[in-house]
Structures are given as C-alpha cells and as structure tokens.
C-alpha positions in Angstrom: -65.5 205.2 12.8 -69.1 206.3 13.0 -71.0 206.8 16.3 -73.3 203.9 15.7 -70.4 201.5 15.1 -68.6 202.9 18.2 -71.7 202.3 20.3 -72.0 198.7 19.2 -68.3 198.2 19.9 -68.7 199.6 23.4 -71.7 197.4 24.1 -70.0 194.2 22.8 -66.8 195.0 24.8 -68.8 195.7 28.0 -70.4 192.3 27.6 -67.1 190.7 28.6 -67.5 187.8 26.1 -64.6 185.5 27.1 -62.1 184.9 24.3 -64.1 186.9 21.7 -62.0 189.3 19.6 -64.2 192.2 18.6 -62.6 194.8 16.3 -63.7 197.5 13.9 -63.4 196.6 10.2 -64.0 199.7 8.1 -67.5 200.8 9.0 -68.4 197.3 10.2 -67.4 195.0 13.1 -65.4 191.7 12.9 -66.0 189.2 15.7 -63.8 186.1 16.1 -65.1 183.5 18.6 -63.3 180.5 20.0 -63.3 177.6 17.6 -65.6 175.5 19.8 -68.4 178.1 19.5 -71.5 176.8 17.7 -72.2 179.4 15.1 -75.7 177.9 14.4 -76.7 178.8 17.9 -75.3 182.3 17.6 -76.9 182.8 14.1 -80.3 181.6 15.4 -80.3 183.8 18.5 -78.6 186.9 17.1 -81.7 188.8 16.0 -83.3 188.6 19.5 -80.0 189.5 21.2 -79.4 192.5 18.9 -83.0 193.7 19.5 -82.5 193.5 23.3 -79.1 195.2 23.2 -80.3 198.1 21.0 -83.3 199.2 23.1 -81.4 202.1 24.7 -79.4 203.3 21.7 -79.7 207.0 20.9 -77.4 207.1 18.0 -79.0 207.4 14.5 -79.2 203.9 13.1 -77.5 202.9 9.9 -76.7 199.5 8.4 -73.8 197.8 10.2 -72.4 194.5 9.2 -71.1 192.0 11.8 -68.6 189.5 10.3 -68.7 186.6 12.7 -66.4 183.5 12.6 -65.1 180.7 14.8 -62.1 179.6 12.9 -64.0 176.9 10.9 -66.9 178.8 9.5 -68.2 182.3 9.3 -71.3 184.3 8.5 -72.4 187.9 8.0 -75.2 189.6 9.9 -76.5 193.1 9.0 -78.0 195.3 11.7 -80.5 197.8 10.2 
C-alpha cells in the first residue's frame, strides 16, 4: 500500500460514513455503500468532495482509482 492510498483510506474511515465498507484493492480503493444510496448523487458531487478533502494532503499525488458500488450499480472514479 502506498502512502497516498493510505492517506485516503484514513480520511474516508475518519468520515464515519455509516454502513460504507471501505477497503484497499491493490493500489486502489473499493467502496461499497448501502443499496439505497443514489450513486448519481455521489457521482455528481464526488469531484467537489474530493477537492475539499485533499486540501491538506502532503503525500505526493498519484493516480488512485475509487471503485464505488451500491449493490445494484457501480462506477469508477480516478483521483489525479
């Protein structure tokens, strides 16, 4: 696990996102949300949320994929 991935895992776990399973997946992150989660809302707001959460990161940035699913559908988002 690289430091950038570990930092994101720490941030996501500290957010206490109820019933979200957040786990490393190789050099990426897999997120499973409750099946009632509207992934369109997540997908539409994710760039803004990622930008806000990454403001105080000191680790060297590298591409990191988030694999996000809710049991019915899934999507992939790459942090650059």
